C-alpha positions in Angstrom: 17.7 3.1 5.5 21.3 3.4 7.5 22.4 5.2 10.7 24.2 8.0 8.6 21.3 8.7 6.0 19.9 12.0 7.2 16.2 13.0 7.1 17.1 14.8 4.0 18.8 12.7 2.2 16.4 9.9 2.9 13.3 11.3 1.7 12.8 12.5 -1.8 10.1 15.2 -2.0 8.5 16.9 -5.2 9.2 20.3 -4.0 12.7 19.6 -3.6 15.5 19.0 -6.2 16.0 15.7 -8.4 19.4 14.2 -8.1 20.6 13.7 -11.8 23.4 11.1 -12.8 23.6 9.7 -9.2 24.9 6.1 -8.6 21.7 4.3 -6.8 23.2 3.4 -3.5 20.6 3.9 -0.7 16.8 3.0 -0.2 15.6 6.8 -0.4 11.3 6.9 -0.4 10.2 9.6 -3.0 7.1 11.8 -1.0 4.4 14.2 -2.4 3.3 16.7 -0.2 -0.3 18.1 -0.7 -2.0 20.7 1.1 -1.3 22.5 4.2 -4.2 21.7 6.4 -3.6 21.9 10.5 -4.5 17.4 9.8 -1.8 15.1 8.6 -3.0 12.7 6.0 -0.6 9.4 5.2 -1.8 8.0 1.9 -0.6 4.8 0.5 -1.3 3.8 -3.4 -1.7 0.0 -4.6 0.3 -1.9 -6.5 1.6 0.0 -9.6 0.5 3.2 -9.0 2.3 6.0 -7.4 1.7 8.5 -4.6 0.2 11.2 -7.3 -2.9 8.6 -7.4 -3.7 10.3 -4.7 -3.1 13.7 -5.9 -7.1 15.1 -6.4 -7.9 14.1 -3.2 -5.6 15.7 -1.3 -5.8 18.8 -3.3 -9.8 18.8 -2.4 -8.9 18.6 0.9 -6.0 20.9 1.2 -7.6 22.8 3.5 -7.9 20.7 6.1 -5.1 18.1 5.9 -2.0 18.0 5.2 -1.3 14.9 2.7 2.1 12.8 2.5 1.7 10.2 -0.5 5.0 8.3 -0.9 5.7 6.1 -3.7 6.1 2.6 -2.4 9.1 0.6 -2.9 9.6 0.0 -6.7 7.2 1.8 -7.6 7.3 5.6 -9.5 10.7 7.8 -8.1 11.8 6.0 -4.8 15.0 4.1 -4.9 15.0 1.1 -3.2 18.1 -0.9 -2.9 17.0 -3.7 -1.3 15.2 -6.7 -2.8 12.3 -6.9 -0.2 10.7 -4.5 2.6 8.8 -5.4 6.0 6.7 -3.9 8.4 8.9 -2.9 10.6 11.2 -1.5 7.9 8.4 0.8 6.2 7.0 1.5 9.8 10.1 2.9 10.8 10.2 5.1 7.4 6.6 6.7 8.0 8.0 7.2 11.7 10.4 9.3 10.0 8.4 10.7 7.9 5.4 11.6 10.6 8.4 12.6 13.6 7.7 16.4 12.5 4.6 16.5 12.7 4.3 14.7 16.6 1.4 17.6 17.7 -1.2 17.2 15.2 -3.0 14.6 14.5 -2.7 11.4 11.7 -5.3 9.9 9.6 -4.1 7.0 7.5 -5.7 5.8 4.1 -4.5 2.8 2.5 -5.5 2.2 -1.3 -5.3 -1.9 -2.3 -1.7 -3.3 -1.6 -1.4 0.4 0.3 -4.7 -1.1 2.7 -2.3 -4.5 3.5 0.9 -2.5 4.5 -0.9 0.1 6.0 -2.7 -2.6 8.3 0.9 -4.8 9.2 2.7 -1.0 9.7 0.1 -0.2 12.3 1.4 -2.0 15.6 4.8 -0.2 14.5 3.8 3.4 14.1 4.8 5.4 17.2 2.8 9.1 16.6 1.5 9.7 19.5 -1.7 10.8 18.0 -3.4 8.5 15.5 -7.1 9.4 14.6 -8.2 7.0 12.2 -7.4 4.3 9.5 -9.2 4.0 6.5 -8.9 1.1 3.7 -10.0 1.0 0.1 -10.4 -2.1 -1.5 -7.5 -3.5 0.8 -5.1 -6.6 -0.7 -4.5 -9.5 1.3 -7.9 -10.0 3.2 -10.2 -9.2 0.1 -8.2 -8.9 -2.8 -7.8 -11.4 -5.7 -4.0 -10.5 -7.0 -2.5 -11.5 -4.6 -4.5 -13.8 -2.0 -3.4 -16.6 -4.5 0.5 -15.8 -3.3 -1.3 -15.8 0.4 -2.0 -19.8 0.2 1.7 -20.6 -1.6 4.3 -22.2 0.7 7.0 -19.7 1.8 9.6 -22.1 0.0 8.2 -21.2 -3.7 8.3 -17.2 -3.1 11.6 -17.2 -3.8 11.9 -18.9 -7.2 8.4 -17.5 -8.1 10.3 -14.0 -7.7 13.0 -15.0 -10.0 10.8 -16.1 -12.6 9.5 -12.8 -12.8 12.4 -11.7 -14.0 12.0 -13.7 -17.0 8.7 -13.3 -18.4 8.5 -15.9 -20.3 8.7 -18.4 -17.4 6.2 -16.3 -15.7 3.6 -15.9 -18.6 3.3 -19.8 -18.8 2.9 -19.9 -15.0 0.5 -17.3 -14.9 -1.6 -19.3 -18.1 -1.0 -22.3 -16.1 -2.6 -20.7 -12.9 -5.4 -19.1 -14.9 -6.2 -22.4 -16.3 -6.6 -24.2 -12.8 -8.8 -21.4 -11.7 -6.0 -20.4 -8.8 -5.9 -16.5 -10.8 -8.5 -15.2 -12.7 -8.7 -13.6 -16.3 -8.2 -10.1 -15.7 -4.6 -11.1 -13.9 -3.2 -13.0 -16.7 -4.1 -10.5 -18.9 -2.7 -7.7 -16.3 0.8 -9.9 -16.2 0.8 -10.6 -20.5 0.8 -7.1 -20.8 2.8 -5.6 -18.3 6.0 -8.2 -18.2 7.4 -6.9 -21.1 8.6 -3.7 -19.0 11.8 -4.3 -17.4 10.8 -1.9 -14.3 7.6 -3.7 -14.3 8.8 -7.0 -13.5 11.7 -5.6 -10.6 8.9 -4.1 -9.0 6.6 -7.6 -9.7 9.4 -9.4 -8.2 10.1 -7.0 -5.2 6.8 -7.2 -4.0 6.3 -11.1 -4.7 9.4 -11.0 -2.1 7.7 -8.6 0.2 4.4 -9.4 0.2 4.0 -12.4 2.2 6.0 -10.3 5.2 2.5 -8.4 5.6 -0.2 -11.0 5.9 -4.1 -10.6 6.7 -3.5 -10.6 10.7 -7.5 -9.4 11.8 -6.5 -10.5 15.7 -3.2 -8.3 15.6 -4.9 -5.6 13.5 -7.6 -5.5 16.0 -5.0 -5.4 18.9 -3.6 -2.4 17.2 -6.9 -0.3 16.8 -7.8 -1.2 20.2 -4.4 -0.1 21.7 -4.8 3.2 19.7 -8.4 3.6 20.9 -9.2 4.4 17.2 -11.4 2.7 14.4 -10.7 1.4 11.0 -13.7 1.6 7.9 -12.6 -0.5 5.2 -14.3 0.6 2.0 -15.4 -2.4 -0.7 -17.0 -1.3 -4.2 -19.7 -3.5 -4.9 -18.5 -4.3 -8.6 -14.9 -4.3 -7.9 -13.4 -7.4 -10.3 -10.6 -7.2 -7.8 -11.8 -8.2 -4.7 -13.1 -11.2 -2.9 -16.2 -9.8 -1.1 -16.8 -12.6 0.5 -13.4 -13.2 1.7 -13.0 -9.5 3.3 -16.2 -9.7 4.8 -15.3 -12.8 6.8 -11.9 -11.1 7.9 -13.1 -7.8 8.6 -16.9 -8.3 9.5 -16.3 -10.1 13.0 -13.7 -7.2 14.2 -15.3 -4.8 16.4 -13.4 -2.0 15.7 -13.8 -2.3 12.1 -16.7 -0.9 10.2 -17.1 -2.0 6.7 -18.7 0.5 3.9 -20.2 -0.9 0.3 -20.6 1.4 -2.1 -21.2 1.7 -5.5 -17.7 1.6 -7.8 -15.2 -0.6 -8.9 -11.5 -0.9 -8.3 -10.8 2.8 -8.8 -10.4 5.2 -5.5 -13.9 6.5 -4.7 -12.7 10.1 -4.3 -16.0 11.9 -3.3 -16.7 9.2 -1.4 -13.3 10.0 0.9 -13.6 13.4 0.7 -16.8 13.7 2.3 -15.3 11.1 4.6 -12.7 12.7 5.7 -14.5 16.3 5.9 -16.6 14.9 8.7 -14.0 13.3 10.8 
């Protein structure tokens, strides 16, 4: 984001024209907009997905909520030039997106990596009427995707991100980590399948460079919730193979402003549960 960019330049929307054959020289966030309800929802997807993952829920809630579902950097149709992103940087983008809706209440929903991101950007959001934070299978505090990354020295992340641009080396590394029980079979097979794709490799490299800037910080999350006078709900599927359920409970359970809600299901977005949840808010 630069001072010269206007909001129209910065946000690509599904309703607007898509430029063709335009050199990518600026960071621009692609945002899908659904519904026309009086309440605003910012829905942030997980790793490897895009904003359209929120479409069915957003359409179902369309009379009550106007949903903005951005594609995260290195995902979907977002054009992200820089090699990483930060909580303050993404919060500035979200603030810019929500600036035209200061007289409407805002609800935040994050799935997997999106939950990790919203937890860390929350202290920097300046909308005057944020009402609620919901995290579904949040990464970091309970996720298996990057929990092993959180244990690594920061000095190793840059070379690890570089390795992701050379899939043969990263495949060897993932197999080595799996044999030692650092990552599970699902994660190793996921890498083996996807590292053939250049777009995925850039997504992985950018996410690796950025993810440690979004650490699990229970005290900071509680402080942000208290400051906003809101609560958070953490949804955890009882058959989710990508969650460390005990770790998630240890991180979020003691926080007075957070309610952990188990449900029957896996890692997928529990749309009916969330539909009922948001209609009751």
